[in-house]
GUSEVO-543636 format. One record per residue (C-alpha): residue in three letters; y negated, x, z. Coordinates in steps of 0.001 Angstrom, whole numbers, padded with zeros to 6 digits, always signed. Example, Ala and Ser with C-alpha at 12.3 -4.5 7.8 and 13.67 -1.06 7.14 Angstrom:
! residues 2
ala+004500+012300+007800/ser+001060+013670+007140/
***
This chain:
! residues 629
met-194718-050671-079876/asn-196266-052288-076825/ala-193853-052523-073934/phe-196390-054104-071631/gln-198266-057388-071459/lys-201357-058680-069697/asn-201113-061687-067412/lys-203689-064445-067351/ser-205647-063198-064339/lys-208859-061238-064707/glu-207203-058159-063230/thr-205243-056170-065806/leu-201605-056170-064784/phe-198613-055161-066873/thr-195113-056538-066985/phe-192281-054660-068681/ile-190792-056470-071671/pro-187396-055300-072969/ala-187429-054088-076567/gly-186426-056789-078988/asp-187500-059745-076795/asp-190508-061924-077442/pro-193209-062578-074888/pro-192681-066358-074784/arg-195066-068877-073405/gly-194592-069322-069701/gly-191688-066904-069351/phe-188886-065161-071202/ser-186427-066742-073585/ser-184014-065183-076020/gln-184293-065629-079756/lys-181494-066820-081987/lys-179113-063920-082445/ser-178828-062305-085871/pro-175490-062437-087749/lys-173320-059361-087213/leu-171631-056941-089589/cys-167852-057555-089834/gly-167421-058675-086242/thr-169269-055661-084787/asn-172412-055623-082689/tyr-174478-054381-085627/pro-176840-057014-087084/ile-176577-057507-090845/ser-180360-057183-091013/ile-180231-053429-090325/ala-178539-052848-093701/phe-181682-054086-095453/ile-183846-051880-093233/val-181765-048748-093898/val-181799-049315-097678/asn-185538-049965-097520/glu-186084-046691-095676/phe-183938-044733-098141/cys-185895-046062-101123/glu-189263-045581-099429/arg-188504-041962-098503/phe-187257-041336-102052/ser-190554-042758-103261/tyr-192742-040663-100963/tyr-191001-037301-101147/gly-190264-037623-104858/met-193926-038208-105640/lys-195082-035486-103269/ala-192655-032883-104655/val-194453-032644-108010/leu-197962-033184-106668/thr-199124-029554-106454/leu-198027-028717-109998/tyr-199625-031972-111181/phe-202958-030840-109769/leu-202485-027385-111256/asn-201140-028190-114724/phe-202338-031722-115484/leu-205709-031927-113721/his-206241-028184-114340/trp-207431-027404-110826/asp-207084-023893-109474/glu-204514-022996-106822/asn-206953-023194-103905/leu-208271-026653-104780/ser-204746-027908-105519/thr-203561-026683-102130/thr-206562-028198-100346/ile-206141-031665-101863/tyr-202377-031560-101300/his-202802-030901-097584/ala-205670-033380-097298/phe-203318-036024-098687/ser-200563-034976-096268/gly-202975-035131-093350/leu-204104-038605-094375/cys-200476-039757-094582/tyr-199955-038717-090961/phe-203224-040190-089714/thr-202784-043677-091156/pro-199790-044468-088862/val-202401-045007-086151/ile-203979-047680-088346/gly-200596-049242-089095/ala-199691-049379-085407/leu-203010-051015-084526/ile-202572-053640-087251/ala-198991-054405-086206/asp-199646-054541-082467/thr-202898-056473-082460/trp-202864-058638-085566/leu-199958-059048-088001/gly-196843-057907-086168/lys-194374-055378-087529/phe-192763-057556-090215/lys-195956-058667-091955/thr-197497-055209-091623/ile-194533-053696-093462/ile-194749-056338-096207/tyr-198491-056155-096812/leu-198832-052386-096636/ser-195761-051945-098856/val-197618-053951-101495/val-200557-051543-101095/tyr-198040-048700-101391/val-196682-050057-104695/ile-200186-050550-106109/gly-200974-046936-105235/his-197894-045746-107127/val-198824-047806-110180/ile-202368-046419-110249/lys-201084-042883-109709/ser-198579-043208-112567/val-201180-044635-114951/gly-203532-041787-114045/ala-200833-039317-115132/ile-200720-040673-118704/pro-202708-038226-120880/thr-203881-040919-123310/val-205507-043017-120572/gly-209150-041981-120446/asn-210571-038516-119984/gln-210383-035931-117213/val-212729-037892-114945/val-210608-041039-115306/his-207452-039087-114473/val-209020-037620-111341/val-210424-040967-110158/leu-207141-042813-110718/ser-205165-040023-109059/met-207355-039938-105956/leu-207428-043734-105662/gly-203657-043918-106061/leu-203088-041212-103454/ala-205422-042940-100988/leu-203488-046210-101317/ile-200154-044385-101051/ala-201346-042635-097886/leu-202386-045968-096374/gly-199101-047572-097387/thr-196671-044873-096279/gly-198566-044117-093088/gly-199149-047767-092265/ile-195469-048701-092352/lys-194236-045471-090746/pro-194599-046594-087088/cys-193253-050066-087870/val-189978-049689-089774/ala-187966-047750-087183/ala-189282-049905-084335/phe-188541-053050-086332/gly-184968-051832-086815/gly-184624-051283-083080/asp-185868-054827-082460/gln-182810-056228-084264/phe-180429-055199-081449/glu-179753-057015-078214/glu-180681-055126-075080/glu-177033-054716-074057/his-176222-052974-077356/ala-178030-049720-076604/gln-175170-047592-077952/glu-175215-049388-081299/arg-178987-049020-081444/ser-178641-045274-080901/lys-176128-044996-083754/phe-178440-047048-085956/phe-181213-044497-085502/ser-178789-041734-086519/val-177969-043626-089726/phe-181675-044347-090196/tyr-182443-040626-089942/leu-179616-039897-092375/ala-181167-042340-094869/ile-184512-040541-094563/asn-182999-037167-095412/ala-180728-038568-098120/gly-183725-040139-099862/ser-185696-036926-099497/leu-182795-034794-100765/ile-182156-036818-103911/ser-185812-037352-104790/thr-186915-033725-104380/phe-184070-032716-106682/val-184502-035455-109307/thr-188262-035858-109773/pro-188915-032192-110685/val-186223-032606-113351/leu-188009-035700-114664/arg-191235-033722-114714/gly-190013-030509-116317/asp-186949-031352-118392/val-188133-034671-119830/lys-190991-034331-122303/cys-193524-037056-123031/phe-196990-037041-124583/gly-196335-033479-125761/gly-195756-031888-122355/asp-194381-032321-118847/cys-193733-035986-118085/tyr-195733-036487-114900/ala-196074-040197-115634/leu-192283-040561-115422/ala-192053-038286-112377/phe-194511-040581-110569/gly-193222-043797-112116/val-189629-043472-110878/pro-190699-043092-107212/gly-192961-046096-107768/ala-189979-048096-109027/leu-187996-047096-105928/met-190829-048383-103758/val-190666-051717-105584/ile-186920-051819-104844/ala-187627-050982-101196/leu-190045-053905-100938/val-187692-056347-102683/val-184745-055342-100473/phe-186813-055693-097314/ile-188039-059156-098303/ala-184470-060180-099221/gly-183406-059784-095600/ser-186312-061813-094252/gly-184194-064747-093081/met-181966-062506-090946/tyr-184613-060509-089098/lys-185532-060903-085472/lys-189330-060925-085628/thr-191577-060311-082664/pro-195219-061408-082636/pro-198021-058918-081873/arg-198295-058086-078177/gly-201539-056167-077946/asn-202002-052479-078554/ile-200671-050134-075895/leu-202647-047214-077368/leu-205885-049030-076617/glu-204690-049814-073087/val-203763-046177-072496/cys-207148-044952-073709/gln-208945-047486-071525/cys-206871-046476-068503/ile-207616-042773-069030/ala-211320-043470-069556/phe-211472-045595-066394/ala-209709-042888-064364/ile-212191-040238-065517/thr-215304-042364-064945/asn-214030-043590-061581/arg-213370-040009-060477/leu-216866-038930-061527/lys-218407-041816-059606/asn-216460-040903-056465/his-216986-037164-056333/ser-218130-037103-052732/lys-216167-034847-050382/gln-215870-037711-047894/ile-213647-039647-050299/pro-209974-038664-049906/lys-208417-036795-052815/arg-205642-038404-054803/glu-202399-036819-055886/his-203133-037014-059640/trp-206368-037543-061528/leu-204883-040622-063236/asp-204446-042233-059803/trp-208186-042953-059907/ala-207325-045790-062310/ser-205213-047610-059690/glu-208087-049962-058792/lys-207774-051640-062194/tyr-204427-050719-063763/ser-200856-051110-062610/lys-198941-048265-061027/gln-196243-048561-063694/leu-198723-048008-066530/ile-200284-045047-064716/asn-196869-043441-064204/glu-196017-043967-067866/ile-199267-042269-068922/lys-198515-039359-066583/met-195213-038834-068379/val-196961-039009-071744/thr-199518-036361-070759/arg-196732-034022-069636/val-194967-034471-072969/leu-198199-033949-074908/phe-198550-030540-073282/leu-195261-029533-074904/phe-196531-030743-078269/ile-199490-028340-078365/pro-197713-025775-080630/leu-196281-028415-082973/pro-199396-028967-085139/met-199391-025251-085949/phe-195699-025399-086842/trp-196083-028421-089112/ala-199177-026940-090746/leu-196998-024013-091795/phe-193999-026169-092623/asp-195962-028340-095036/gln-196755-025294-097157/gln-193329-025731-098747/gly-194958-028184-101117/ser-198071-026107-101785/arg-198209-022324-101395/trp-194449-021794-101424/thr-194134-023948-104536/leu-196891-021909-106173/gln-195057-018749-105137/ala-191886-020105-106748/thr-193729-020476-110073/lys-193966-016675-110175/met-190272-016119-109496/asn-187002-016245-111379/ala-185213-019488-110496/asp-182097-018807-112561/phe-179078-019043-110248/gly-176060-018139-112346/gly-177178-020153-115348/ile-178586-023046-113296/val-182371-022961-113529/phe-184278-024710-110757/gln-187808-025970-111190/pro-190386-024393-108826/asp-191056-027736-107124/gln-187319-028422-106895/met-186811-025825-104171/gln-188062-028319-101582/phe-184727-030133-101716/leu-183257-027307-099604/asn-184997-028741-096540/pro-183162-032110-096385/leu-179978-030533-097771/leu-179775-027998-094968/ile-180719-030620-092402/leu-177701-032675-093449/ile-175497-029567-093416/phe-176696-028043-090161/ile-176762-031150-087967/pro-172944-031384-087710/ile-172618-027578-087603/phe-174954-027320-084628/asp-173702-030457-082874/leu-169998-029700-083301/gly-170007-025911-083407/val-173049-023936-082324/tyr-174143-025920-079279/pro-170618-026353-077822/leu-170068-022590-078162/ile-173366-021913-076410/asn-172371-024291-073607/met-169011-022527-073273/cys-170956-019321-072624/arg-172661-021158-069748/phe-176078-020651-071268/asn-178463-023500-070598/phe-179950-023921-074075/thr-182526-026570-073181/pro-184672-028425-075720/ile-187627-026235-074716/arg-185629-023112-075527/lys-184538-024629-078822/met-188166-025260-079722/ala-189154-021719-078737/thr-186318-020284-080835/gly-187408-022445-083733/met-190989-021213-083482/ile-189822-017590-083520/leu-187657-018151-086590/ala-190507-019999-088298/gly-192714-016963-087745/leu-190025-014713-089217/ala-189767-017082-092182/phe-193411-016641-093053/ala-193156-012893-092530/ala-190321-012905-095078/ala-192405-015037-097448/ala-195257-012539-097112/ile-192913-009658-097986/val-191666-011577-101024/asp-195254-012121-102147/ile-195993-008412-101782/lys-192957-007617-103922/ile-194059-010158-106531/asn-197472-008516-106710/glu-195792-005158-107241/thr-194318-006459-110509/thr-197769-007068-111956/met-199937-004575-113773/pro-201892-002519-111214/pro-205598-003251-111532/ala-207416-000642-113572/val-210380+001019-111924/pro-213589+002090-113703/lys-213043+004768-116356/glu-209344+003899-116571/ser-207211+001827-118927/phe-203511+001419-119728/ile-201731+001858-123040/gln-198270+001595-124590/val-197070+002371-128125/leu-195136-000060-130333/asn-193556+001939-133151/leu-192962-000436-136065/ala-192416+002375-138561/asn-188912+003158-139743/asp-188838+006654-138202/ser-189493+008249-134840/ile-193070+009359-134253/his-194988+011736-132007/val-198250+010435-130551/lys-201048+012616-129202/ile-204202+011108-127737/gln-207434+013074-127585/gly-207935+014612-124145/gln-204766+012998-122716/asp-201402+014449-121764/leu-199190+011461-122618/phe-196085+010639-124690/gln-194375+014023-124568/gln-191181+012624-126092/pro-190881+011116-129580/ile-190999+007311-129761/gly-188137+005719-131670/ala-188520+002992-134255/phe-188731-000438-132603/gln-188209+001156-129199/asp-188975-001150-126291/pro-191746+000562-124261/ala-190556+001464-120785/glu-193948+001256-119089/tyr-197666+001583-119600/ser-199393+004954-119425/lys-202786+005495-117858/leu-205750+006572-119995/met-208598+008473-118359/leu-211986+007777-119964/asn-215374+009477-119817/gly-217280+006226-119348/ala-217156+002462-119672/gln-215839+002938-123205/gln-214753+005878-125321/asn-213821+006464-128954/leu-210494+008305-128815/gly-208566+010066-131542/phe-204876+009162-131961/glu-202790+011749-133838/leu-199572+010340-135324/gln-196866+012653-136636/ser-193673+011654-138482/gln-191402+013727-140755/gly-193974+016484-141126/ser-196916+014241-142050/val-199843+013955-139637/ser-202465+011199-139550/thr-205372+010765-137142/phe-207038+007450-136298/tyr-209930+006634-133987/his-210025+003565-131741/thr-212558+002453-129152/val-211063+001935-125685/gln-212798-000125-122982/glu-212347+000667-119309/lys-210221-001594-117058/ser-208248-002903-120049/val-204626-002926-121235/tyr-203687-002024-124824/ser-200811-001650-127243/leu-201086+000854-130086/ile-199312-000660-133105/val-197975+002074-135424/tyr-196610+001098-138841/lys-196355+002334-142414/ser-198683+001061-145095/glu-197973+002167-148671/gly-195755+004946-147327/asn-198358+006347-144929/leu-198649+005936-141166/ser-201323+003542-139978/ser-202281+001976-136653/his-204480-000465-134857/leu-205167-001101-131183/ile-204638-004578-129691/ala-205461-005902-126227/asp-202581-007023-124005/met-202375-009491-121135/glu-203615-007946-117909/thr-201914-010358-115494/lys-198711-012358-115282/pro-198749-015710-117052/ala-199663-018238-114375/lys-197762-021313-113208/gly-194321-019892-113937/leu-194963-019850-117683/thr-194066-017212-120248/ala-196448-015752-122839/val-195602-014899-126444/arg-197444-013487-129448/phe-196328-012583-132958/ile-196835-009545-135201/asn-196392-010379-138876/ala-194968-007327-140683/leu-194450-009336-143888/asp-196633-009102-146993/gln-197263-012869-146844/asp-198968-015082-144280/val-196535-016949-142049/asn-196755-020266-140193/ile-194594-020417-137059/thr-193581-023795-135638/ile-192562-023937-131973/gly-191144-027283-130957/arg-192418-030290-132857/glu-196161-029799-132788/leu-197207-026219-131971/ile-197952-024246-135153/ile-199141-020623-135057/ser-200542-019001-138197/val-200365-015211-138522/asn-201883-013303-141421/lys-199904-010742-143388/asn-199715-006949-143076/tyr-199229-006465-139319/ser-201749-009022-138129/val-201284-010167-134527/ser-201581-013692-133129/asp-203146-014601-129816/tyr-200914-015147-126807/thr-199421-018615-126411/thr-198063-019725-123035/leu-194797-021644-122996/glu-192324-022915-120450/arg-189335-020788-119552/arg-186371-021644-121797/lys-184549-020614-124961/tyr-186522-020992-128187/asn-185562-021221-131839/val-188680-021301-134034/gln-189161-022135-137693/cys-191115-019725-139905/lys-192584-020540-143306/thr-194229-018293-145895/glu-195384-019017-149431/thr-191931-018315-150852/lys-189351-018992-148152/glu-188485-020611-144845/phe-186329-019123-142111/ala-185442-019623-138452/leu-186063-017096-135710/asp-183931-017204-132555/leu-186123-015891-129748/gly-183485-016344-127075/leu-184580-016891-123484/leu-188282-016400-122763/asp-188236-015790-119041/phe-190514-016562-116080/gly-193765-014623-115859/ala-193012-012330-118813/ser-195142-011406-121814/tyr-193383-011069-125178/thr-194366-009609-128539/ile-192226-010859-131430/val-192223-008715-134564/ile-191348-010488-137818/thr-190027-007980-140347/asn-188489-007928-143814/val-185114-006828-142479/ser-182360-009269-141623/tyr-183110-009203-137921/ser-186145-009383-135697/phe-186914-007552-132515/ile-188419-009067-129406/leu-190319-006494-127411/thr-190750-007310-123752/cys-194131-005786-123230/cys-194685-005798-119511/phe-194587-007481-116153/his-190870-007109-115472/ala-189768-005152-112436/ala-186858-005603-110072/phe-187120-006041-106335/ser-184585-006566-103619/pro-183885-010109-102435/tyr-185486-011373-099268/leu-184426-014496-097443/ser-187131-016744-096046/leu-186034-018813-093086/leu-187854-021839-091796/leu-186721-023472-088595/leu-187121-027203-088118/phe-186924-029150-084908/his-185986-032715-085852/trp-184235-033272-082550/gln-181946-030525-083809/leu-182125-026775-084333/leu-182069-026180-088075/thr-182554-023098-090263/ile-184018-023706-093697/pro-183784-020795-096193/leu-186215-020638-099046/pro-185140-019135-102344/trp-185495-015470-103162/gln-185759-014522-106761/glu-185274-011329-108715/trp-187121-010195-111803/gly-184993-008707-114560/ser-185869-005305-115975/ser-187476-004838-119363/his-185100-005213-122252/leu-184867-005391-126033/lys-183381-008481-127650/ala-182072-008554-131186/
***
């Protein structure tokens, strides 16, 4: 906040005011001292401020953690639009602190600014949560409420950001600088603790708790909103103990005016007869104090060091957008513990809390023992290098993910696999193709797709099926740039077949896809969960693909004469499954495609929060194709 004050003369002079003191009328006077914690020099009021900050950071990071998937899955935006709006919101959150600082310094003061903008913050959360309820209005209403809520949240969180820490510092007497320094360490700990817990909990509320027939985004946004209400109540509860300073005028405006005056004054006095000055800001000395000019000189030198930081933070913020979207395509099963894609962001605050003592007590002392001057500039440079390596690793992971997908078919090409649902092994010959040299066993899980070469955009191909000496030939039309499964089965003792189209890409958004083949002689209704019912006609009819979330499924099947349960087991991330319902006492689940293994890669992201921190992002591994009974 403003550390300078104008006097009453027409000339603009500045007098230094110690932090925490008021600019009283006619001179300086100390305020009534705040009560202390247990006989220490720590004011009781800072406890309310720390709790407020913890709850507010829980509120912000918890809401933001699920935001990208909310855009993608609830508002049904594509990945590019979801990423754009996510980063636009983040940018707005870090622009509004300028507005909050102006309001606090020139009008309301820090205390009232925090109160009023926290109310705006809470209103934004309420609107955002209501907009996430599926039964409230249509798609347009959801979008309008979501954007309005996010705008108010951005104003609230950004508006109080420059005020809370400074307000906490105001609570200390000037002679208690050491206690103030420790307070900021605890304050920073509260920020990361709130971020850690919220980024772990809110994705669980979104994905594991079901409401309105799907992911519970209303709850995932509502809980952070409730924490913001608690933050506001706690902050107001400590009102009688705070040391409150009135607005002192905005130093940012004074700095801008000083810089503008220096530039215009230099342009007016460009003659060679006028003596040069040591620094271009010295041209403001006719109007502004030497102390202010020296302070601005220091600021400009620091700003030069900050030039690379916007690029770093632009990359860093992709944890909540592109890296979360990447995680939806990966296996998040760590030894039986399954993490949500948006839950991976909790690694950032977790590793901050872990690495701060490691670096402070271990790494940096060892570096100093080696007599290496590891200055803050060198720490920043090292961090930038590691951040670059982190994104190189993320790029390699993405390449490996793409390798697990079906290669795109080119013109005059298609892909095919054979699902043998007959009771015996079969030989398959395709007209003009040299495929399937080995016999295909009954209910054998296909290892991979084979490439079909066509004469044109489509071709009618003959499929010769041979089993136990009998030979049957069937003709199917194949389109170019498509993926097929040839279903072979016995009908009235004879081989028969039909050709069905398969999924050509991985299921999006970390989902799994499933379809059913009904080998019964009766139609079957399949109930998944409480509401989803799939009807499949008899005699080897095939249902459309249905996308589901990754988990274990036990479905209920009903025909005209009987009911039975079907244990599908675990339907995994990004996989496509074909479930065959047969007359025998077991059912086979054929994993059709899109499973391939790749080696793990570790993505490292380096943060510089006054510390040198390495932040690994998760690597995932796809399991190989398998047959489940």
